C-alpha positions in Angstrom: 13.7 148.0 -50.2 13.7 151.7 -49.3 13.1 154.4 -52.1 13.7 158.1 -51.5 12.6 160.8 -54.0 14.2 164.2 -53.4 15.0 163.3 -49.9 11.4 162.0 -49.0 10.9 158.3 -48.4 8.2 156.9 -50.7 6.1 153.8 -50.5 6.6 151.6 -53.6 5.2 148.2 -54.6 7.4 145.8 -56.6 5.9 144.1 -59.5 8.5 142.0 -61.4 11.6 143.9 -60.6 14.4 141.5 -59.8 17.5 143.5 -60.2 18.6 147.0 -59.4 18.5 147.6 -63.2 14.9 146.6 -63.3 14.2 149.2 -60.5 16.2 151.8 -62.4 14.5 151.3 -65.6 11.2 151.1 -64.1 11.4 154.4 -62.1 12.7 156.2 -65.3 9.7 155.1 -67.3 7.5 156.3 -64.6 9.2 159.7 -64.6 8.7 159.9 -68.4 5.1 159.1 -68.1 4.6 162.0 -65.4 6.7 164.7 -67.2 9.6 164.3 -65.0 13.5 163.4 -65.3 15.8 161.6 -62.9 19.0 164.1 -62.5 20.8 162.0 -59.8 20.9 158.5 -58.4 22.2 156.8 -55.3 22.2 153.1 -54.5 23.0 152.2 -50.9 24.5 155.7 -50.3 26.7 155.5 -53.4 26.4 157.8 -56.3 25.5 156.1 -59.6 27.1 158.0 -62.6 27.5 157.1 -66.3 30.7 155.3 -65.4 29.5 153.0 -62.8 25.8 152.6 -64.1 26.4 149.3 -66.0 27.9 147.7 -62.8 24.7 148.1 -61.0 22.3 146.7 -63.8 22.5 143.0 -62.8 23.0 143.5 -59.2 20.3 141.5 -57.2 17.6 143.5 -55.5 17.2 142.8 -51.8 15.0 143.9 -49.0 17.9 146.1 -47.6 18.6 147.9 -51.0 18.3 151.7 -50.8 17.4 154.0 -53.7 17.7 157.7 -53.6 16.4 159.5 -56.9 16.8 163.3 -57.4 13.9 164.3 -59.7 13.0 167.5 -61.7 9.6 168.0 -63.1 8.6 169.9 -66.2 6.3 171.9 -64.0 9.1 173.1 -61.6 11.1 174.1 -64.8 8.0 176.1 -66.0 7.4 177.7 -62.6 11.1 178.8 -62.5 11.2 180.3 -66.0 8.0 182.2 -65.2 9.6 183.6 -61.9 12.8 184.4 -63.9 10.7 186.4 -66.3 9.5 188.8 -63.6 12.7 188.9 -62.0 14.6 189.7 -65.1 12.1 192.4 -66.1 12.7 194.1 -62.7 16.4 193.7 -62.9 16.6 195.4 -66.2 15.1 198.3 -64.7 17.5 198.3 -61.8 20.5 197.8 -64.2 19.5 200.9 -66.2 19.8 202.9 -63.0 23.3 201.7 -62.2 25.0 204.7 -64.0 22.7 207.1 -62.0 23.3 205.3 -58.7 27.1 205.4 -59.4 27.0 209.1 -60.3 24.9 209.9 -57.0 27.2 208.0 -54.8 24.9 205.2 -54.1 27.4 202.6 -54.9 25.8 200.1 -52.4 22.5 200.0 -54.5 24.4 199.4 -57.8 26.5 196.6 -56.2 23.4 195.0 -54.8 21.7 195.0 -58.4 25.0 193.4 -59.8 24.9 190.8 -57.2 21.2 190.0 -57.9 22.1 189.9 -61.5 25.0 187.2 -61.0 22.9 185.0 -58.7 19.8 185.0 -61.2 22.0 184.4 -64.3 23.3 181.3 -62.5 19.7 180.2 -61.7 18.6 180.7 -65.3 21.6 178.9 -66.6 21.1 175.9 -64.2 17.2 175.9 -65.2 18.0 176.2 -68.9 20.3 173.1 -68.5 17.5 171.2 -66.7 15.1 172.3 -69.3 17.0 170.3 -71.9 15.7 167.2 -70.4 12.3 168.2 -71.8 13.3 169.2 -75.4 9.9 168.9 -77.0 8.7 171.6 -74.5 11.7 174.0 -74.4 13.6 173.8 -77.6 11.2 176.2 -79.2 12.0 179.1 -76.8 14.2 181.7 -78.6 16.0 184.9 -77.0 16.1 187.4 -79.5 15.5 184.7 -82.1 18.5 182.7 -80.8 18.6 179.4 -78.9 19.8 179.6 -75.0 23.3 178.7 -75.9 23.8 181.0 -78.8 22.2 183.9 -76.9 24.7 183.4 -73.8 27.6 182.8 -76.1 27.1 186.5 -76.8 26.2 187.6 -73.3 29.1 185.7 -71.4 31.6 188.2 -72.8 29.6 191.3 -71.6 29.3 189.7 -68.2 33.1 189.1 -68.1 33.8 192.7 -69.1 31.5 193.7 -66.3 33.6 191.6 -63.8 36.8 193.0 -64.9 35.4 196.6 -64.8 34.2 196.0 -61.2 37.7 194.7 -60.2 39.4 197.7 -61.9 36.9 200.0 -60.1 36.1 201.4 -63.6 32.7 202.9 -62.7 32.1 204.5 -66.1 32.2 201.3 -67.9 30.3 199.6 -65.1 27.5 202.0 -65.8 27.8 201.8 -69.6 27.7 198.0 -69.7 24.9 197.9 -67.2 22.6 200.4 -69.1 23.5 199.7 -72.8 24.6 196.0 -72.9 23.0 194.2 -69.9 19.7 196.1 -69.6 18.4 195.3 -73.1 19.6 191.6 -72.8 17.7 191.3 -69.6 14.7 192.7 -71.2 15.0 190.0 -74.2 15.3 187.1 -71.8 12.3 188.5 -69.7 10.2 188.8 -72.9 11.2 185.2 -74.0 10.0 183.7 -70.8 6.8 185.8 -70.8 5.0 182.7 -72.2 5.0 181.0 -68.8 3.2 184.0 -67.3 0.1 182.9 -69.2 0.3 179.2 -68.1 
């Protein structure tokens, strides 16, 4: 049996595992005991998802069975949130400068700030989704006294307005949204995630 974790082959000693299901359950338990969670499974190069999971449970384990697990750890989520706290703090300053950049003809700098905003919002949303795998640790994090989902339910329309303003080349609206709507929200996210800077 071959076992890969995040692309790296790992030595493993079988105990009483006889079926593929035994290995899957055993690995999941090991992850839970080590503050980790499985986010993807392949058996013999085929993706195992919710629909196909049951069909693998009773299959006999052989010497040639290949397992590939994608795993996320609580530590990785914590480190990413810590990094994002610093990034959003820096970005809040840059977004506040967008109107001045536009007025001074420095549109290139404004566009760079907006691109970085989009990239890091995506990273934040992805990390927030992963953090839900560790609810006992992350459910207490609030942004402006709101859970992640509620905060971003209010933030998403602002980001959509920004996108539409960019398409329409409405530089006044881009500047106003950047300074008065996006900047304060980035500061709120940064502050909420500051807890990880002390860990």
